[in-house]
Structures are given as structure tokens and as C-alpha cells.
C-alpha positions in Angstrom: -0.2 0.4 -0.1 1.5 3.8 -1.0 1.5 6.4 1.5 -1.1 7.9 -0.5 -3.6 5.3 -0.2 -2.7 5.3 3.6 -3.4 8.8 3.8 -7.0 8.7 1.7 -7.9 5.4 4.1 -7.0 7.7 7.3 -8.8 10.4 6.0 -12.0 8.1 5.1 -11.6 6.5 8.6 -11.7 10.7 10.2 -15.0 11.4 8.1 -16.7 7.9 9.0 -15.8 8.8 12.7 -17.3 12.1 12.1 -20.4 11.6 10.9 -20.9 9.0 13.8 -20.4 11.4 16.1 -22.6 13.9 14.2 -25.7 11.2 14.5 -24.9 10.6 18.3 -24.8 14.7 19.4 -27.5 15.8 16.7 -30.6 15.3 19.2 -28.5 17.3 21.8 -29.0 20.5 20.0 -31.6 23.1 19.3 -30.1 24.9 16.2 -28.2 23.3 12.7 -26.1 26.2 11.8 -25.0 25.9 8.0 -22.2 27.9 6.5 -20.2 28.0 3.4 -16.8 27.3 5.7 -18.7 24.7 8.4 -21.6 23.3 9.8 -22.3 23.9 13.5 -24.6 22.3 16.2 -25.6 25.0 18.9 -28.2 25.3 21.8 -28.2 29.2 22.0 -28.6 31.4 18.7 -28.0 35.2 18.0 -27.8 36.3 14.5 -27.2 39.7 13.3 -27.6 40.8 9.6 -25.2 43.8 8.4 -26.3 45.4 5.4 -23.2 47.0 3.3 -23.3 48.7 0.3 -22.3 45.7 -1.7 -23.2 42.9 0.0 -25.1 42.1 3.7 -22.4 40.7 6.5 -24.2 38.0 8.6 -22.5 38.1 12.3 -23.6 34.7 14.2 -22.8 34.3 17.9 -23.1 30.5 19.5 -23.3 29.1 22.2 -22.9 25.1 23.6 -21.5 24.4 20.0 -20.5 21.0 18.3 -18.4 21.9 15.1 -18.4 19.7 11.8 -14.4 19.5 11.5 -12.5 16.1 11.5 -9.3 18.2 12.1 -10.5 19.5 15.9 -9.2 17.5 18.6 -12.5 18.5 20.2 -15.5 19.4 18.1 -17.4 20.7 21.2 -16.5 24.2 22.3 -18.4 26.6 24.4 -18.7 29.4 22.0 -18.2 30.4 18.6 -18.5 33.7 16.5 -18.7 33.8 12.7 -18.9 36.5 10.3 -19.8 35.6 6.8 -21.0 37.5 3.7 -21.7 34.0 2.1 -25.3 32.1 2.7 -26.6 30.8 6.1 -29.3 28.1 6.7 -30.7 28.0 10.2 -32.5 24.9 11.2 -34.6 24.7 14.3 -34.2 21.3 15.2 -36.5 21.5 18.0 -38.5 24.4 20.0 -37.1 25.8 23.4 -40.0 24.5 25.2 -39.5 20.6 24.0 -37.4 19.6 26.7 -37.0 15.8 27.5 -38.8 14.1 30.1 -39.7 10.6 31.1 -43.1 11.6 32.2 -46.1 10.1 30.3 -47.6 12.4 27.6 -50.9 12.7 29.6 -49.2 13.4 33.4 -50.5 16.5 35.2 -48.9 17.4 38.4 -51.2 17.3 41.2 -52.3 20.7 42.3 -51.1 22.1 45.5 -53.9 23.1 48.0 
């Protein structure tokens, strides 16, 4: 096996590991943010659009972030800020009040008197 084949195999293994990790952590986050540079999962998102004469500048502030990047030693980071003039896609994965619970759906708490 040549060094190039070894490198390609290593890169394919990193990509597969990243896809598995993404599938594992996806349900833990509220937003999926797609930019040309990267894909982010986060639980808090603030987005500002500054209109420039020739193009809009999008400023993203994210907290509790997972970054799609196979070359990072740690993909989970507390905060990230992104400035871009490219397209940004934001998907809300679950509403703010959609909190995981083990209670049955028809459960009502007892009324205190």
C-alpha cells in the first residue's frame, strides 16, 4: 500500500468517525447552522445582519457548540462567533420548550392546595 493510499484511508476513517459522532450528538442541540465554511450544532444562537453597500454581513454568535471539523481535537466548544458574507442556513431542530422528559404525555402535576 502506498503512502497516498494510507492517507486516503486515514482521511476516510476520520470522515466516518465524524459522521457517527454527528449522528450521536445531533439530538442534543436546538439549532443546526450551515455556512459555506462549516456546519455547527448549537443550543443558543444570535444572528445579526449588517447591510453593507455591496453585500450583507452576517454575524453569528453561538453557545454550547459542536463544530463539524474532522481535524479538530475537540469539536465541542463553549462559544463560537462567525462573520460571513456567504449564505447562512439555520434549522431549528426543536423548539425551546421541547425538553426531554421521561414523564408520560398525559401526566398532569398534582394541584397544591
